[in-house]
C-alpha positions as CSV (number, residue, x, y, z in Angstrom):
1,M,-24.6,157.1,-31.9
2,S,-27.1,157.6,-34.8
3,A,-25.2,159.7,-37.3
4,E,-23.3,157.8,-40.0
5,R,-21.7,161.0,-41.5
6,V,-21.3,164.7,-40.3
7,T,-20.8,167.8,-42.2
8,I,-17.6,169.9,-41.2
9,Y,-18.3,173.6,-42.0
10,E,-14.7,175.1,-42.2
11,V,-14.4,178.7,-40.8
12,G,-10.2,178.9,-40.7
13,P,-9.9,181.2,-43.4
14,R,-13.0,183.7,-42.2
15,D,-13.4,183.4,-38.2
16,G,-10.0,181.8,-37.6
17,L,-7.9,184.4,-39.2
18,Q,-10.3,187.3,-38.2
19,N,-8.6,188.2,-35.2
20,E,-5.0,187.9,-36.1
21,K,-2.9,191.0,-35.6
22,T,-0.6,190.0,-38.3
23,V,-2.0,190.7,-41.9
24,V,-1.8,187.6,-43.7
25,P,-0.9,188.2,-47.4
26,T,-3.8,187.6,-49.5
27,A,-2.2,184.7,-51.7
28,V,-1.3,182.7,-48.3
29,K,-5.1,182.9,-47.4
30,A,-6.0,181.7,-50.9
31,E,-3.5,178.8,-50.8
32,F,-5.1,178.1,-47.1
33,V,-8.6,177.7,-48.7
34,T,-7.2,175.5,-51.6
35,R,-5.3,173.2,-49.2
36,L,-8.4,172.9,-47.0
37,L,-10.4,172.3,-50.0
38,A,-8.2,169.4,-51.5
39,A,-8.0,167.7,-48.0
40,G,-12.1,167.4,-48.6
41,L,-13.6,169.8,-46.6
42,P,-17.2,169.9,-47.9
43,V,-17.7,173.5,-47.0
44,V,-15.1,176.3,-46.5
45,E,-16.2,179.8,-45.7
46,A,-13.4,182.2,-47.0
47,T,-14.0,185.8,-45.9
48,S,-16.1,188.5,-45.1
49,F,-17.2,191.4,-46.9
50,V,-17.1,193.6,-43.6
51,H,-15.9,197.0,-43.6
52,P,-12.2,197.2,-43.1
53,T,-11.8,199.4,-40.1
54,W,-13.9,196.9,-38.0
55,V,-11.9,193.7,-39.4
56,P,-8.5,194.8,-41.5
57,Q,-7.5,191.3,-41.6
58,L,-10.3,190.8,-44.1
59,A,-10.2,194.1,-46.0
60,D,-9.0,192.1,-49.0
61,A,-11.8,190.1,-49.7
62,A,-12.8,191.0,-52.8
63,D,-9.3,190.3,-53.9
64,L,-9.1,187.0,-52.3
65,M,-12.3,186.0,-54.1
66,G,-10.9,187.2,-57.9
67,L,-7.8,185.2,-56.7
68,L,-9.8,182.1,-55.9
69,G,-11.6,182.6,-59.2
70,D,-8.5,182.6,-61.2
71,Q,-7.5,179.4,-59.1
72,L,-10.9,177.3,-58.8
73,G,-12.7,178.6,-61.8
74,E,-16.5,178.6,-61.2
75,S,-16.5,176.3,-58.1
76,A,-15.0,179.5,-56.1
77,R,-18.6,181.0,-56.2
78,D,-19.5,178.4,-54.3
79,L,-17.6,179.5,-51.3
80,P,-19.8,181.0,-48.5
81,V,-18.9,184.6,-47.4
82,L,-20.0,186.7,-44.3
83,V,-21.9,189.8,-45.3
84,P,-22.6,192.1,-42.1
85,N,-25.6,193.9,-44.2
86,E,-26.7,194.9,-47.6
87,R,-23.9,196.8,-48.5
88,G,-21.7,193.6,-48.0
89,L,-24.6,191.8,-50.0
90,D,-24.0,194.1,-53.0
91,R,-20.5,193.1,-53.2
92,A,-21.1,189.4,-52.9
93,L,-23.6,190.0,-55.6
94,E,-20.9,191.8,-57.9
95,L,-19.0,188.8,-57.8
96,G,-21.5,186.3,-58.5
97,L,-21.1,184.4,-55.1
98,K,-24.0,182.0,-54.5
99,H,-23.5,181.3,-50.7
100,I,-23.9,184.3,-47.9
101,A,-24.1,184.1,-44.2
102,V,-25.4,187.0,-41.9
103,F,-24.1,187.1,-38.1
104,G,-26.5,188.1,-35.4
105,S,-26.7,188.1,-31.5
106,A,-28.7,186.7,-28.8
107,T,-27.6,189.5,-26.6
108,E,-28.1,193.2,-26.4
109,T,-24.7,194.0,-25.3
110,F,-22.7,192.4,-27.8
111,A,-25.5,193.4,-30.6
112,R,-24.5,197.2,-29.7
113,K,-20.8,196.1,-29.6
114,N,-20.6,194.1,-33.0
115,L,-23.3,195.3,-35.1
116,N,-23.8,198.7,-33.8
117,R,-27.5,197.6,-33.4
118,G,-29.7,197.1,-30.5
119,L,-30.9,193.0,-30.2
120,E,-34.6,194.1,-31.9
121,D,-33.0,196.5,-34.4
122,Q,-30.8,193.5,-35.7
123,F,-33.5,192.3,-37.5
124,A,-34.4,195.3,-39.2
125,M,-30.9,195.4,-40.7
126,F,-30.9,191.5,-41.6
127,E,-34.4,191.4,-42.8
128,P,-33.6,193.5,-46.4
129,T,-30.2,191.8,-46.6
130,V,-31.6,188.1,-46.5
131,R,-34.6,188.8,-48.2
132,R,-32.5,190.5,-51.2
133,A,-30.3,187.4,-51.3
134,R,-33.3,185.0,-51.4
135,D,-34.7,186.5,-54.4
136,A,-31.3,186.8,-56.1
137,G,-31.0,183.1,-55.6
138,L,-28.4,182.7,-53.2
139,D,-28.2,180.4,-49.9
140,V,-28.0,182.4,-46.8
141,R,-26.9,180.7,-43.3
142,A,-27.8,182.3,-40.4
143,Y,-25.1,182.9,-37.3
144,V,-25.9,183.6,-33.8
145,S,-23.5,184.8,-31.2
146,M,-23.3,184.5,-27.5
147,C,-25.9,181.5,-27.4
148,F,-24.3,180.2,-24.1
149,G,-23.0,183.3,-22.1
150,D,-21.9,186.8,-22.7
151,P,-18.7,188.6,-21.5
152,W,-20.9,191.8,-20.4
153,E,-24.3,190.0,-19.4
154,G,-23.3,186.6,-18.0
155,S,-25.5,183.6,-18.7
156,V,-28.1,184.0,-21.5
157,P,-31.5,182.4,-20.9
158,V,-32.3,179.6,-23.3
159,D,-35.7,181.0,-24.3
160,Q,-34.2,184.1,-25.3
161,V,-31.6,182.2,-27.5
162,V,-34.0,180.2,-28.7
163,A,-36.4,183.3,-29.6
164,V,-33.6,185.4,-31.3
165,G,-32.2,182.4,-33.4
166,K,-35.3,181.0,-34.7
167,R,-36.4,184.7,-35.6
168,L,-33.1,185.0,-37.7
169,F,-33.7,181.5,-39.5
170,D,-37.1,182.4,-40.1
171,L,-36.2,185.5,-42.0
172,G,-35.0,183.0,-45.0
173,A,-32.0,181.1,-43.6
174,S,-31.6,177.6,-44.6
175,Q,-29.4,176.9,-41.5
176,L,-28.8,178.5,-38.0
177,S,-25.5,178.0,-36.5
178,L,-25.6,178.7,-32.6
179,G,-22.3,180.0,-31.4
180,D,-20.5,179.6,-28.1
181,T,-18.7,182.6,-28.6
182,I,-16.7,182.9,-25.4
183,G,-16.6,179.1,-24.9
184,V,-18.6,178.8,-21.4
185,G,-20.9,176.4,-22.8
186,T,-21.3,173.0,-21.0
187,A,-22.6,169.4,-22.4
188,G,-25.5,169.8,-20.5
189,H,-26.3,173.3,-21.6
190,V,-25.9,172.0,-25.1
191,K,-28.5,169.5,-24.8
192,E,-30.7,172.1,-23.2
193,L,-30.5,174.6,-26.1
194,I,-30.9,172.2,-28.8
195,G,-33.9,170.8,-26.9
196,G,-35.1,174.2,-26.8
197,F,-35.2,175.0,-30.6
198,V,-36.6,171.7,-31.3
199,A,-39.6,172.3,-29.1
200,A,-39.9,175.7,-30.8
201,G,-40.4,173.7,-33.8
202,M,-37.0,173.8,-35.5
203,S,-35.5,170.4,-36.7
204,V,-31.9,169.3,-35.8
205,D,-31.0,169.1,-39.2
206,Q,-31.7,172.7,-39.7
207,L,-29.1,173.6,-36.5
208,A,-25.2,173.6,-36.5
209,M,-23.0,174.1,-33.8
210,H,-20.1,176.6,-33.5
211,F,-18.2,176.0,-30.1
212,H,-15.0,177.9,-28.9
213,D,-12.4,175.9,-26.6
214,T,-11.7,178.6,-24.0
215,Y,-12.8,176.2,-21.2
216,G,-11.4,173.1,-22.8
217,Q,-15.0,172.1,-23.5
218,A,-15.3,172.5,-27.1
219,L,-15.0,168.7,-28.3
220,A,-17.2,167.2,-25.4
221,N,-20.1,170.0,-26.3
222,A,-19.6,168.5,-29.8
223,F,-20.1,165.0,-28.5
224,S,-23.2,166.1,-26.6
225,A,-24.9,168.0,-29.7
226,L,-24.1,164.4,-31.7
227,Q,-26.1,162.8,-29.3
228,E,-28.7,165.2,-29.5
229,G,-28.8,164.6,-33.5
230,I,-26.6,167.3,-34.9
231,T,-24.7,166.7,-37.8
232,T,-23.0,170.0,-38.9
233,F,-20.7,171.5,-37.0
234,D,-18.3,174.6,-37.5
235,A,-14.5,174.1,-36.9
236,S,-11.2,175.6,-37.8
237,A,-8.3,174.1,-39.0
238,G,-5.7,174.3,-36.1
239,G,-7.9,175.4,-33.8
240,L,-7.6,179.4,-34.8
241,G,-9.7,182.1,-34.1
242,G,-11.7,184.2,-31.5
243,C,-13.8,187.4,-32.2
244,P,-12.2,190.9,-32.5
245,Y,-15.5,192.4,-30.1
246,A,-15.1,189.7,-27.3
247,K,-11.9,189.4,-25.8
248,S,-12.6,186.5,-23.5
249,A,-13.2,184.6,-27.3
250,T,-10.1,182.3,-27.7
251,G,-10.0,179.7,-30.6
252,N,-12.5,177.7,-32.1
253,L,-13.0,174.1,-32.1
254,A,-10.2,172.8,-34.2
255,T,-11.1,170.7,-37.3
256,E,-8.3,168.0,-36.6
257,D,-9.4,167.6,-33.0
258,L,-13.1,167.2,-34.4
259,V,-12.1,164.8,-37.2
260,W,-10.0,162.5,-34.9
261,M,-13.1,162.2,-32.3
262,L,-15.7,161.4,-35.5
263,H,-13.3,159.1,-37.1
264,G,-13.0,157.3,-33.8
265,L,-16.9,157.0,-33.7
266,G,-17.0,155.3,-37.0
267,I,-18.4,158.5,-38.5
268,E,-17.7,159.8,-42.0
269,T,-16.5,163.3,-42.7
270,G,-14.9,162.9,-46.3
271,V,-12.0,164.8,-44.6
272,D,-8.2,163.6,-45.0
273,L,-7.1,164.4,-41.5
274,N,-3.1,164.4,-42.2
275,A,-3.8,167.0,-45.1
276,V,-5.7,169.1,-42.8
277,V,-2.8,168.8,-40.1
278,A,-0.3,169.6,-42.6
279,T,-2.1,172.7,-43.8
280,S,-2.4,173.8,-39.9
281,V,1.4,173.6,-39.5
282,W,1.9,175.3,-42.7
283,M,-0.4,178.5,-41.4
284,A,1.4,178.1,-38.1
285,E,4.5,178.7,-39.7
286,H,2.8,181.6,-41.3
287,L,1.7,183.0,-38.2
288,G,4.9,182.6,-36.1
289,R,3.3,180.5,-33.6
290,P,2.3,176.7,-33.1
291,S,-1.4,175.2,-33.5
292,P,-3.2,175.1,-30.3
293,S,-4.8,171.8,-31.5
294,A,-3.8,168.9,-29.6
295,V,-4.2,166.4,-32.6
296,V,-2.2,169.1,-34.8
297,R,0.8,169.0,-32.0
298,A,0.5,165.0,-31.7
299,L,0.3,163.9,-35.4
300,A,2.8,167.1,-36.7
301,H,5.2,165.3,-33.9
302,S,4.6,161.9,-34.9
303,Q,5.1,162.6,-38.6
304,E,8.6,164.4,-38.0
């Protein structure tokens, strides 16, 4: 295994909570973020400036960032947030945030359901958002969803994903995160997709992988991506998450499961596994159900 260190991009507070029906109090969300940071996670995506009618759970985004500012000081401005459009960017700029992400789609149907735009039209929406963010000195990450399959369109051709992803990245992003939104990817498919992006001129250090565990393949897919040279992986503490616009999307790759595998391979993450487990157990109590993460269940039981 070539990688000596992997960066885990923690998405629990945003992608993990966005699909929860029970509204989590802002103070609990803030503690979730601060606990994850204290556990050594280098990047924690805090929230999304999406319209509250789309994702009610994240309606408190500005309040959350204000509370985190009170608790963390200037470092709160380093926490990335998702912005769906220029209006969301305006809110991020008002708060002096330094890192944003945009969220595109590799398929026509999901673009229309999630963005209310066609596959082609999404670029016209993102271009001014990314340009203005870059002009203001912000770092921009680009997500592309439905990279391995779409619940309405079925399998998605690799060349289509590469074309959409590279175009999003070329708007001015520093990193492209490839999402298996409904968790249908397999290890061989992962290798093929990464190879497609490399053949199109992108380097593996410009790519991140975002796996969901619907079919129990997320960890195997992460191992496959690791073998291809990927060193940034999105994960969600406790395996929380899903997509409000794709009902077949279940939880994200659990941060704890990923850390357990990486540490077993001798790869550094800087993450205190027991601290993340304790945080996931704490959050599971707030949500009223146990964590789906196998490592959380195993370690929480062993610590009792």
